[in-house]
Each structure stands twice: as C-alpha cells, then as structure tokens.
DSSP file (Angstrom, degrees, kcal/mol; ACC not computed):
  #  RESIDUE AA STRUCTURE BP1 BP2  ACC     N-H-->O    O-->H-N    N-H-->O    O-->H-N    TCO  KAPPA ALPHA  PHI   PSI    X-CA   Y-CA   Z-CA
    1    1 A M              0   0    0      0, 0.0     2,-0.7     0, 0.0    56,-0.0   0.000 360.0 360.0 360.0 128.9 -103.5   33.2   66.8
    2    2 A Q        -     0   0    0      2,-0.0    56,-0.9     0, 0.0     2,-0.5  -0.870 360.0-165.8 -97.7 113.0 -103.8   35.3   63.7
    3    3 A I  E     +A   57   0A   0     -2,-0.7     2,-0.3    54,-0.2    54,-0.2  -0.860   8.4 179.6-103.2 128.7 -100.7   37.6   63.5
    4    4 A T  E     -A   56   0A   0     52,-2.3    52,-3.0    -2,-0.5     2,-0.3  -0.818  11.8-144.9-119.9 167.6 -100.5   40.5   61.2
    5    5 A R  E     +A   55   0A   0     -2,-0.3     2,-0.3    50,-0.2    50,-0.2  -0.930  16.7 170.5-132.9 156.1  -97.9   43.1   60.6
    6    6 A R  E     -A   54   0A   0     48,-1.7    48,-3.0    -2,-0.3     2,-0.1  -0.981  40.4 -99.1-154.9 155.4  -97.7   46.7   59.8
    7    7 A I  E     -A   53   0A   0     -2,-0.3    46,-0.2    46,-0.2    43,-0.1  -0.522  52.5-104.9 -74.7 146.2  -95.0   49.3   59.5
    8    8 A A        -     0   0    0     44,-2.5    44,-0.1    41,-0.8    -1,-0.1  -0.234  27.2-149.8 -68.9 157.2  -95.0   51.6   62.7
    9    9 A V    >   -     0   0    0     41,-0.0     3,-2.0    40,-0.0     4,-0.5  -0.860  33.9-100.7-120.8 160.2  -96.3   55.1   62.8
   10   10 A P  G >  S+     0   0    0      0, 0.0     3,-1.5     0, 0.0    -2,-0.0   0.824 119.4  61.1 -51.3 -35.8  -95.0   57.8   65.1
   11   11 A S  G 3  S+     0   0    0      1,-0.3     4,-0.4     2,-0.1    -3,-0.0   0.668  91.9  68.4 -69.8 -17.4  -97.8   57.4   67.6
   12   12 A D  G <> S+     0   0    0     -3,-2.0     4,-2.4     1,-0.2     3,-0.4   0.699  76.0  91.5 -66.8 -24.7  -96.8   53.7   68.2
   13   13 A A  H <> S+     0   0    0     -3,-1.5     4,-2.8    -4,-0.5     5,-0.3   0.861  83.2  47.8 -49.5 -52.7  -93.4   54.9   70.0
   14   14 A P  H  > S+     0   0    0      0, 0.0     4,-1.8     0, 0.0    -1,-0.2   0.896 114.3  45.5 -61.7 -38.0  -94.7   55.0   73.6
   15   15 A A  H  > S+     0   0    0     -3,-0.4     4,-2.1    -4,-0.4    -2,-0.2   0.894 115.1  47.9 -63.2 -40.4  -96.3   51.6   73.4
   16   16 A L  H  X S+     0   0    0     -4,-2.4     4,-2.6     2,-0.2     5,-0.2   0.922 110.0  51.5 -69.6 -44.8  -93.3   50.0   71.8
   17   17 A A  H  X S+     0   0    0     -4,-2.8     4,-2.6    -5,-0.3    -1,-0.2   0.906 112.1  49.1 -56.6 -39.3  -90.9   51.7   74.3
   18   18 A E  H  X S+     0   0    0     -4,-1.8     4,-2.3    -5,-0.3    -1,-0.2   0.919 108.7  49.8 -68.5 -41.5  -93.1   50.2   77.1
   19   19 A L  H  X S+     0   0    0     -4,-2.1     4,-2.0     2,-0.2    -2,-0.2   0.895 112.8  49.5 -69.4 -37.3  -93.1   46.7   75.6
   20   20 A R  H  X S+     0   0    0     -4,-2.6     4,-2.5     1,-0.2     5,-0.3   0.949 110.2  49.7 -61.8 -47.5  -89.3   46.9   75.3
   21   21 A A  H  X S+     0   0    0     -4,-2.6     4,-1.3    -5,-0.2    -2,-0.2   0.904 112.2  46.7 -61.4 -40.2  -88.8   48.1   78.9
   22   22 A E  H  < S+     0   0    0     -4,-2.3    -1,-0.2     1,-0.2    -2,-0.2   0.850 114.6  48.7 -73.8 -33.0  -91.0   45.3   80.3
   23   23 A A  H  < S+     0   0    0     -4,-2.0     4,-0.4    -5,-0.2    -2,-0.2   0.875 117.7  38.8 -72.6 -32.1  -89.2   42.7   78.1
   24   24 A M  H  X S+     0   0    0     -4,-2.5     4,-2.8    -5,-0.2     5,-0.3   0.651  92.7  92.0 -91.5 -12.3  -85.8   43.8   79.1
   25   25 A R  H  X S+     0   0    0     -4,-1.3     4,-2.6    -5,-0.3     5,-0.2   0.878  85.5  46.5 -51.4 -50.3  -86.5   44.5   82.8
   26   26 A P  H  > S+     0   0    0      0, 0.0     4,-1.8     0, 0.0    -1,-0.2   0.900 116.0  45.6 -64.9 -37.5  -85.6   41.1   84.2
   27   27 A S  H  > S+     0   0    0     -4,-0.4     4,-1.2    -3,-0.2    -2,-0.2   0.926 115.9  45.5 -65.5 -49.4  -82.3   40.9   82.3
   28   28 A L  H  X>S+     0   0    0     -4,-2.8     5,-3.3     1,-0.2     4,-0.6   0.880 111.2  53.2 -66.0 -38.8  -81.3   44.5   83.2
   29   29 A E  H ><5S+     0   0    0     -4,-2.6     3,-1.0    -5,-0.3    -1,-0.2   0.894 104.6  55.7 -65.2 -35.2  -82.3   44.0   86.8
   30   30 A A  H 3<5S+     0   0    0     -4,-1.8    -1,-0.2     1,-0.3    -2,-0.2   0.828 111.4  44.0 -59.3 -33.6  -80.0   40.9   86.9
   31   31 A L  H 3<5S-     0   0    0     -4,-1.2    -1,-0.3    -3,-0.2    -2,-0.2   0.459 115.1-118.3 -91.4  -3.9  -77.1   43.1   85.8
   32   32 A G  T <<5S+     0   0    0     -3,-1.0    -3,-0.2    -4,-0.6    -2,-0.1   0.812  86.6 110.2  66.2  35.9  -78.1   45.9   88.2
   33   33 A R      < +     0   0    0     -5,-3.3     2,-0.5    -6,-0.1    -4,-0.2   0.186  32.8 130.2-125.4  16.9  -78.7   48.2   85.2
   34   34 A Y        +     0   0    0     -6,-0.5     3,-0.1    -9,-0.1    -9,-0.0  -0.622  20.1 163.4 -79.1 122.3  -82.5   48.7   85.1
   35   35 A D     >  -     0   0    0     -2,-0.5     4,-2.8     1,-0.1     5,-0.3  -0.941  29.2-149.4-137.1 113.9  -83.5   52.3   84.9
   36   36 A P  H  > S+     0   0    0      0, 0.0     4,-1.0     0, 0.0     5,-0.1   0.832  96.2  42.4 -55.5 -39.9  -87.1   52.8   83.8
   37   37 A L  H  > S+     0   0    0      2,-0.2     4,-2.5     1,-0.2     5,-0.2   0.883 113.9  50.0 -80.2 -36.6  -86.5   56.1   82.1
   38   38 A R  H  > S+     0   0    0      1,-0.2     4,-2.8     2,-0.2     5,-0.2   0.920 108.0  53.4 -66.5 -42.4  -83.2   55.2   80.4
   39   39 A V  H  X S+     0   0    0     -4,-2.8     4,-0.8     1,-0.2    -1,-0.2   0.876 114.3  41.3 -65.6 -32.7  -84.6   52.0   78.9
   40   40 A R  H  X S+     0   0    0     -4,-1.0     4,-2.4    -5,-0.3     3,-0.4   0.920 114.8  52.2 -74.2 -47.9  -87.5   53.8   77.3
   41   41 A R  H  X S+     0   0    0     -4,-2.5     4,-2.7     1,-0.2     5,-0.2   0.875 102.6  58.9 -62.6 -40.9  -85.3   56.8   76.2
   42   42 A R  H  X S+     0   0    0     -4,-2.8     4,-0.6     1,-0.2    -1,-0.2   0.891 112.2  39.8 -57.5 -39.7  -82.8   54.6   74.4
   43   43 A F  H >< S+     0   0    0     -4,-0.8     3,-1.5    -3,-0.4     4,-0.4   0.966 114.8  51.7 -73.0 -49.5  -85.5   53.2   72.2
   44   44 A L  H >< S+     0   0    0     -4,-2.4     3,-1.0     1,-0.3    -2,-0.2   0.818 104.2  58.2 -56.2 -38.6  -87.3   56.5   71.7
   45   45 A D  H 3< S+     0   0    0     -4,-2.7    -1,-0.3     1,-0.2    -2,-0.2   0.752 115.7  34.2 -65.2 -25.6  -84.1   58.3   70.7
   46   46 A S  T << S+     0   0    0     -3,-1.5     2,-0.3    -4,-0.6    -1,-0.2   0.207  84.5 136.6-116.1  14.7  -83.5   55.9   67.8
   47   47 A F    <   +     0   0    0     -3,-1.0    -3,-0.1    -4,-0.4   -34,-0.0  -0.474  22.0 173.6 -68.1 120.6  -87.1   55.2   66.8
   48   48 A V    >   -     0   0    0     -2,-0.3     3,-2.3     1,-0.1     4,-0.4  -0.907  19.1-157.9-126.2 101.8  -87.6   55.2   63.0
   49   49 A P  G >  S+     0   0    0      0, 0.0     3,-2.1     0, 0.0   -41,-0.8   0.886  90.8  59.6 -50.9 -44.4  -91.2   54.1   62.2
   50   50 A A  G 3  S+     0   0    0      1,-0.3   -41,-0.0   -43,-0.1   -43,-0.0   0.695 108.7  45.1 -63.9 -16.3  -90.2   53.1   58.6
   51   51 A E  G <  S+     0   0    0     -3,-2.3    16,-2.0    15,-0.0     2,-0.5   0.337 100.8  88.5 -99.7   2.2  -87.6   50.6   60.0
   52   52 A T  E <   - B   0  66A   0     -3,-2.1   -44,-2.5    -4,-0.4     2,-0.5  -0.917  57.3-163.4-112.7 120.3  -90.1   49.3   62.6
   53   53 A T  E     -AB   7  65A   0     12,-3.0    12,-1.9    -2,-0.5     2,-0.4  -0.931  11.0-151.6-104.1 121.2  -92.6   46.4   62.1
   54   54 A V  E     -AB   6  64A   0    -48,-3.0   -48,-1.7    -2,-0.5     2,-0.5  -0.799   6.1-147.9 -91.9 129.5  -95.4   46.1   64.6
   55   55 A L  E     -AB   5  63A   0      8,-2.7     7,-3.0    -2,-0.4     8,-1.2  -0.853  21.3-172.0-101.4 131.1  -96.8   42.6   65.2
   56   56 A L  E     -AB   4  61A   0    -52,-3.0   -52,-2.3    -2,-0.5     2,-0.6  -0.915  28.0-155.7-128.3 148.9 -100.5   42.5   66.0
   57   57 A N  E >  S-AB   3  60A   0      3,-2.5     3,-2.2    -2,-0.4     2,-0.6  -0.971  88.9 -40.6-116.8 108.1 -103.1   40.0   67.2
   58   58 A V  T 3  S-     0   0    0    -56,-0.9   -54,-0.1    -2,-0.6    -2,-0.0  -0.600 125.9 -34.8  62.6-111.9 -106.3   41.4   66.0
   59   59 A E  T 3  S+     0   0    0     -2,-0.6     2,-0.4    -3,-0.1    -1,-0.3   0.303 114.2 108.1-120.6  17.2 -105.4   45.1   66.9
   60   60 A Q  E <  S-B   57   0A   0     -3,-2.2    -3,-2.5     1,-0.0     2,-0.4  -0.755  73.5-122.4 -87.7 134.9 -103.4   44.5   70.1
   61   61 A I  E     +B   56   0A   0     -2,-0.4    -5,-0.2    -5,-0.2     3,-0.1  -0.667  36.7 169.8 -74.8 125.5  -99.6   45.0   69.7
   62   62 A I  E     -     0   0A   0     -7,-3.0    20,-3.3    -2,-0.4     2,-0.3   0.392  59.8 -32.6-114.9  -5.5  -97.9   41.8   70.7
   63   63 A G  E     -BC  55  81A   0     -8,-1.2    -8,-2.7    18,-0.3    -1,-0.4  -0.974  51.6-147.7 171.1 179.4  -94.5   42.6   69.6
   64   64 A F  E     -BC  54  80A   0     16,-2.3    16,-2.6    -2,-0.3     2,-0.3  -0.971   1.7-156.1-164.7 162.3  -92.2   44.5   67.2
   65   65 A F  E     -BC  53  79A   0    -12,-1.9   -12,-3.0    -2,-0.3     2,-0.5  -0.989   8.8-147.9-142.3 153.8  -88.9   44.3   65.4
   66   66 A V  E     -BC  52  78A   0     12,-2.1    11,-1.8    -2,-0.3    12,-1.1  -0.978  14.3-173.5-122.2 123.0  -86.6   47.0   64.0
   67   67 A L  E     - C   0  76A   0    -16,-2.0     2,-0.8    -2,-0.5     9,-0.2  -0.965   7.1-163.0-117.4 117.1  -84.5   45.9   60.9
   68   68 A R  E     - C   0  75A   0      7,-2.9     7,-2.2    -2,-0.5     2,-0.8  -0.879  12.2-151.3-103.4 105.1  -82.0   48.4   59.8
   69   69 A Q  E     + C   0  74A   0     -2,-0.8     5,-0.2     5,-0.2    -2,-0.0  -0.683  19.3 179.6 -89.1 117.4  -81.0   47.5   56.2
   70   70 A R        -     0   0    0      3,-2.9     3,-0.4    -2,-0.8    -2,-0.0  -0.625  42.6-106.6-106.7 166.9  -77.4   48.6   55.5
   71   71 A P  S    S+     0   0    0      0, 0.0     3,-0.1     0, 0.0    -1,-0.1   0.846 120.3  32.0 -66.6 -28.7  -75.5   48.1   52.2
   72   72 A D  S    S+     0   0    0      1,-0.2     2,-0.3    35,-0.1    -3,-0.0   0.442 128.9   1.9-107.8  -0.2  -73.3   45.3   53.8
   73   73 A E        -     0   0    0     -3,-0.4    -3,-2.9    34,-0.2     2,-0.5  -0.982  62.5-111.4-170.1 165.6  -75.8   43.7   56.4
   74   74 A H  E     -Cd  69 109A   0     34,-2.8    36,-2.4    -2,-0.3     2,-0.6  -0.951  34.7-151.9-104.3 130.4  -79.2   43.6   57.8
   75   75 A Y  E     -Cd  68 110A   0     -7,-2.2    -7,-2.9    -2,-0.5     2,-1.3  -0.936   4.4-154.9-112.5 113.3  -79.0   44.9   61.5
   76   76 A L  E     +Cd  67 111A   0     34,-2.7    36,-0.5    -2,-0.6    -9,-0.2  -0.717  21.8 171.3 -83.5  93.9  -81.7   43.5   63.8
   77   77 A D  E     +     0   0A   0    -11,-1.8     2,-0.3    -2,-1.3    -1,-0.2   0.831  61.3   9.8 -83.4 -28.3  -81.7   46.3   66.3
   78   78 A H  E     +C   66   0A   0    -12,-1.1   -12,-2.1    -3,-0.2     2,-0.2  -0.997  49.2 169.5-147.1 145.4  -84.8   45.1   68.3
   79   79 A L  E     +C   65   0A   0     -2,-0.3     2,-0.4   -14,-0.2   -14,-0.2  -0.780  20.4 163.8-153.0 109.0  -87.1   42.1   68.5
   80   80 A Y  E     -C   64   0A   0    -16,-2.6   -16,-2.3    -2,-0.2     2,-0.3  -0.982  15.8-167.0-132.6 142.8  -89.5   42.1   71.5
   81   81 A L  E     -C   63   0A   0     -2,-0.4   -18,-0.3   -18,-0.2     5,-0.1  -0.956  29.4-108.2-125.2 144.3  -92.6   40.1   72.2
   82   82 A A    >>  -     0   0    0    -20,-3.3     3,-1.8    -2,-0.3     4,-0.8  -0.347  37.1-108.7 -62.4 152.8  -95.3   40.6   74.8
   83   83 A D  G >4 S+     0   0    0      1,-0.3     3,-1.2     2,-0.2    -1,-0.1   0.880 114.6  63.2 -51.8 -43.0  -95.2   38.1   77.6
   84   84 A Q  G 34 S+     0   0    0      1,-0.3    -1,-0.3     3,-0.0   -22,-0.0   0.578 109.6  39.0 -66.2  -9.6  -98.5   36.4   76.4
   85   85 A V  G X4>S+     0   0    0     -3,-1.8     3,-1.5   -23,-0.2     5,-0.6   0.429  84.6 114.9-123.0   0.3  -96.9   35.3   73.1
   86   86 A R  T <<5S+     0   0    0     -3,-1.2    -4,-0.0    -4,-0.8    -3,-0.0  -0.494  81.1  24.5 -66.8 141.3  -93.4   34.3   74.2
   87   87 A G  T 3 5S+     0   0    0     -2,-0.1    -1,-0.2     1,-0.0    -3,-0.0   0.441  95.7  99.3  85.9  -0.6  -92.8   30.6   73.7
   88   88 A L  T < 5S-     0   0    0     -3,-1.5    -2,-0.1     0, 0.0    -1,-0.0   0.280  99.9-102.3-103.5  11.3  -95.4   30.2   70.9
   89   89 A G  T  >5S+     0   0    0     -4,-0.1     4,-2.3     3,-0.0     5,-0.2   0.415  87.1 121.4  88.9  -3.0  -93.1   30.4   68.0
   90   90 A V  H  ><S+     0   0    0     -5,-0.6     4,-2.3     1,-0.2     5,-0.1   0.922  76.7  47.4 -58.3 -49.5  -93.7   33.9   67.0
   91   91 A G  H  > S+     0   0    0     -6,-0.2     4,-2.9     1,-0.2    -1,-0.2   0.892 110.1  53.3 -63.0 -41.9  -90.1   35.0   67.4
   92   92 A R  H  > S+     0   0    0      1,-0.2     4,-2.7     2,-0.2    -1,-0.2   0.906 109.5  48.6 -59.6 -43.6  -88.8   32.0   65.5
   93   93 A R  H  X S+     0   0    0     -4,-2.3     4,-2.1     2,-0.2    -1,-0.2   0.918 111.8  50.3 -71.5 -37.6  -91.1   32.7   62.5
   94   94 A V  H  X S+     0   0    0     -4,-2.3     4,-2.3    -5,-0.2    -2,-0.2   0.961 113.5  44.5 -57.3 -50.9  -90.0   36.4   62.5
   95   95 A V  H  X S+     0   0    0     -4,-2.9     4,-2.7     1,-0.2    -2,-0.2   0.889 111.0  53.6 -63.4 -38.3  -86.4   35.4   62.5
   96   96 A A  H  X S+     0   0    0     -4,-2.7     4,-2.4    -5,-0.2    -1,-0.2   0.911 109.6  47.9 -64.4 -39.7  -86.9   32.8   59.9
   97   97 A E  H  X S+     0   0    0     -4,-2.1     4,-2.2     2,-0.2    -1,-0.2   0.906 112.4  49.1 -66.5 -40.3  -88.5   35.3   57.5
   98   98 A L  H  X S+     0   0    0     -4,-2.3     4,-2.2     2,-0.2    -2,-0.2   0.886 110.5  50.4 -65.8 -36.9  -85.8   37.8   58.1
   99   99 A Q  H  X S+     0   0    0     -4,-2.7     4,-3.2     2,-0.2     5,-0.2   0.916 108.9  52.9 -63.4 -44.4  -83.1   35.1   57.5
  100  100 A Q  H  X S+     0   0    0     -4,-2.4     4,-2.2     1,-0.2    -2,-0.2   0.917 111.7  46.4 -53.6 -47.6  -85.0   34.2   54.2
  101  101 A D  H  X S+     0   0    0     -4,-2.2     4,-1.7     2,-0.2    -1,-0.2   0.900 113.9  46.6 -68.6 -38.7  -84.8   37.8   53.2
  102  102 A A  H  X>S+     0   0    0     -4,-2.2     5,-2.6     2,-0.2     4,-1.0   0.896 109.2  54.1 -68.1 -41.8  -81.2   38.2   54.1
  103  103 A R  H ><5S+     0   0    0     -4,-3.2     3,-0.7     1,-0.2    -2,-0.2   0.926 109.1  50.3 -58.6 -45.2  -80.3   35.0   52.3
  104  104 A A  H 3<5S+     0   0    0     -4,-2.2    -1,-0.2     1,-0.3    -2,-0.2   0.860 112.6  45.7 -60.2 -37.0  -82.0   36.4   49.1
  105  105 A A  H 3<5S-     0   0    0     -4,-1.7    -1,-0.3    -5,-0.2    -2,-0.2   0.584 110.2-125.0 -89.1  -5.1  -80.0   39.5   49.4
  106  106 A G  T <<5 +     0   0    0     -4,-1.0    -3,-0.2    -3,-0.7    -2,-0.1   0.802  68.5 126.9  74.1  30.2  -76.7   37.6   50.1
  107  107 A L      < -     0   0    0     -5,-2.6    -1,-0.2    -6,-0.1    37,-0.2  -0.885  58.8-120.2-121.0 153.1  -76.2   39.6   53.3
  108  108 A P        -     0   0    0      0, 0.0   -34,-2.8     0, 0.0     2,-0.5  -0.388  20.0-132.5 -75.6 159.0  -75.5   38.7   57.0
  109  109 A I  E     -dE  74 142A   0     33,-2.7    33,-2.1   -36,-0.2     2,-0.3  -0.967  25.2-170.3-110.9 135.6  -77.8   39.6   59.9
  110  110 A R  E     +dE  75 141A   0    -36,-2.4   -34,-2.7    -2,-0.5     2,-0.3  -0.867  12.1 158.7-120.5 157.8  -76.1   41.1   62.9
  111  111 A L  E     -dE  76 140A   0     29,-1.7    29,-3.0    -2,-0.3     2,-0.4  -0.961  29.8-130.5-164.7 166.7  -77.5   41.8   66.3
  112  112 A M  E     - E   0 139A   0    -36,-0.5     2,-0.4    -2,-0.3    27,-0.2  -0.992  17.0-166.8-128.1 139.1  -76.6   42.4   69.9
  113  113 A A  E     - E   0 138A   0     25,-2.4    25,-3.0    -2,-0.4     3,-0.1  -0.990  31.0-106.0-127.0 140.6  -78.1   40.7   73.0
  114  114 A L  E >   - E   0 137A   0     -2,-0.4     3,-1.9    23,-0.2     6,-0.3  -0.275  44.9-101.8 -57.1 135.0  -77.7   41.7   76.6
  115  115 A K  T 3  S+     0   0    0     21,-3.2    -1,-0.1     1,-0.3   -84,-0.1  -0.374 108.1  20.7 -54.7 134.2  -75.4   39.3   78.5
  116  116 A G  T 3  S+     0   0    0      1,-0.3    -1,-0.3    -3,-0.1    -2,-0.1   0.448  93.7 132.8  84.5  -3.7  -77.4   37.0   80.7
  117  117 A S    X   -     0   0    0     -3,-1.9     3,-2.1     1,-0.1     4,-0.5  -0.613  65.6-129.0 -81.5 137.3  -80.6   37.5   78.7
  118  118 A P  T 3> S+     0   0    0      0, 0.0     4,-1.7     0, 0.0     3,-0.5   0.750 103.4  79.2 -53.4 -21.2  -82.7   34.5   77.5
  119  119 A A  H 3> S+     0   0    0      1,-0.2     4,-3.3     2,-0.2     5,-0.3   0.822  81.7  65.0 -54.7 -34.4  -82.4   36.1   74.1
  120  120 A N  H <> S+     0   0    0     -3,-2.1     4,-2.2    -6,-0.3    -1,-0.2   0.933 103.7  44.1 -61.7 -44.0  -78.9   34.6   73.7
  121  121 A G  H  > S+     0   0    0     -4,-0.5     4,-1.9    -3,-0.5    -1,-0.2   0.892 112.9  53.0 -65.6 -37.0  -80.1   31.0   73.8
  122  122 A F  H  X S+     0   0    0     -4,-1.7     4,-1.5     2,-0.2    -2,-0.2   0.969 110.7  46.6 -59.6 -53.4  -83.0   32.0   71.4
  123  123 A Y  H  <>S+     0   0    0     -4,-3.3     5,-2.4     1,-0.2     3,-0.2   0.901 112.9  49.0 -58.4 -41.8  -80.5   33.5   68.8
  124  124 A R  H ><5S+     0   0    0     -4,-2.2     3,-1.5    -5,-0.3    -1,-0.2   0.898 107.3  53.8 -65.0 -36.7  -78.1   30.6   69.0
  125  125 A A  H 3<5S+     0   0    0     -4,-1.9    -1,-0.2     1,-0.3    -2,-0.2   0.769 105.5  56.6 -67.7 -26.4  -81.0   28.2   68.5
  126  126 A C  T 3<5S-     0   0    0     -4,-1.5    -1,-0.3    -3,-0.2    -2,-0.2   0.295 128.3 -97.0 -86.6   8.2  -81.8   30.2   65.3
  127  127 A G  T < 5S+     0   0    0     -3,-1.5    16,-0.3     1,-0.3     2,-0.3   0.547  75.5 143.1  91.3   8.1  -78.3   29.7   63.9
  128  128 A F      < -     0   0    0     -5,-2.4     2,-0.4    14,-0.1    -1,-0.3  -0.566  37.2-148.7 -78.7 143.1  -76.6   33.0   65.0
  129  129 A E  E     -F  141   0A   0     12,-3.2    12,-1.7    -2,-0.3     2,-0.3  -0.921  17.1-115.9-111.7 136.8  -73.1   32.7   66.1
  130  130 A A  E     +F  140   0A   0     -2,-0.4    10,-0.3    10,-0.2     3,-0.1  -0.540  35.4 170.3 -69.7 131.1  -71.4   34.9   68.7
  131  131 A V  E     -     0   0A   0      8,-3.0     2,-0.3     1,-0.3     9,-0.2   0.375  57.4  -9.6-125.4  -2.1  -68.7   37.0   67.1
  132  132 A G  E     -F  139   0A   0      7,-1.2     7,-2.6     2,-0.0     2,-0.3  -0.973  55.3-125.9 177.4 173.2  -67.8   39.4   69.9
  133  133 A E  E     -F  138   0A   0     -2,-0.3     2,-0.2     5,-0.2     5,-0.2  -0.987  11.0-170.9-137.5 142.7  -68.5   40.9   73.3
  134  134 A E        -     0   0    0      3,-3.0   -19,-0.0    -2,-0.3    -2,-0.0  -0.668  52.4 -82.8-114.5-176.9  -68.9   44.3   74.8
  135  135 A R  S    S+     0   0    0     -2,-0.2     3,-0.0     1,-0.2    -2,-0.0   0.877 125.4   6.5 -56.3 -38.2  -69.2   45.2   78.3
  136  136 A F  S    S+     0   0    0    -22,-0.0   -21,-3.2   -20,-0.0     2,-0.3   0.432 122.8  62.7-120.1  -3.7  -72.9   44.3   78.5
  137  137 A D  E     -E  114   0A   0    -23,-0.3    -3,-3.0   -21,-0.1     2,-0.4  -0.878  60.5-141.6-131.0 154.5  -73.7   42.7   75.2
  138  138 A I  E     -EF 113 133A   0    -25,-3.0   -25,-2.4    -2,-0.3     2,-0.4  -0.966  25.7-138.5-111.7 135.7  -72.9   39.8   73.1
  139  139 A L  E     -EF 112 132A   0     -7,-2.6    -8,-3.0    -2,-0.4    -7,-1.2  -0.776  22.0-167.9 -99.7 133.8  -72.6   40.5   69.2
  140  140 A Y  E     -EF 111 130A   0    -29,-3.0   -29,-1.7    -2,-0.4     2,-0.3  -0.857   9.8-168.4-123.3 154.7  -74.1   37.9   66.9
  141  141 A R  E     -EF 110 129A   0    -12,-1.7   -12,-3.2    -2,-0.3     2,-0.4  -0.989   1.0-172.1-144.4 143.3  -73.9   37.2   63.2
  142  142 A W  E     +E  109   0A   0    -33,-2.1   -33,-2.7    -2,-0.3     2,-0.3  -1.000  14.5 153.6-130.6 133.8  -75.9   35.0   60.9
  143  143 A Q              0   0    0     -2,-0.4    -2,-0.0   -16,-0.3   -44,-0.0  -0.927 360.0 360.0-158.6 141.2  -75.3   34.2   57.3
  144  144 A R              0   0    0     -2,-0.3    -1,-0.1   -37,-0.2   -41,-0.0   0.253 360.0 360.0-140.0 360.0  -76.2   31.2   55.0
C-alpha cells in the first residue's frame, strides 16, 4: 500500500468528520455517549486545515491526524484511520514519525484517549504513559 500525505484543505472537513465519527462510534456507544451530530460537530468546531494531515492511498482518504504544535509540547489532537487500514502498521508509522520530530524539538507529545477505547492499548504500546484522567478520557504523555 502506497500511503501519501498532504495538508488538509477546508473541503476535507466533512469527510474527516465522518471518518472520526465512524472510528469513535464503538467506543462512544460502549460509554452510552454516541451522538452522531455531536461527534461530528466537535471535530468541525476545531478544524484547522493547516494543523491537519490527510493520509491517502492513491486518492482515497484512509486517515488523518491533527498535530497542534505548542511552545512547550506537541499535542496530538486526533489520529484516526479507516477500518480497512487498521492493524496494518499505518498508525505506528505515523506515531513513530511524530515521536522523531518531537524528539528533535526536545518536546513531549501529549494526547487524550477515550476511556475503554482500543486506542489506549495502542498508545501504551507506542511508549506513551498515562499521566491523568478526566471523566471520559485518559491523558497521555510521551517524551524521550
């Protein structure tokens, strides 16, 4: 599979919101918190194309991530993959590259993952440590 990247453009917003909604649906339903409008709106309300990287296979969107680079950290706000590419190492490659960039900058990466989501195991396997909890989320930090 040949994966390419590009910075998002405003017209990507609906497709990315849809991908996020579908990826989060099982975990949100398990918590009794799935609302199809709210899950999309939460992404759309904070969508900044310049901070969003779209992952493509040929011209099909297969995932995306949002990295907000702050003076004291890199905040991975979103990382979602389409069903057909989960488990193929795409997410691990993305995270490894983000870790390499953060290491070079001397900054940690922070993120949040929904409690009960498979993402928690993924981030722990990538070397992130849980550093706190909120009502529905676990807060993670990575630094090397």
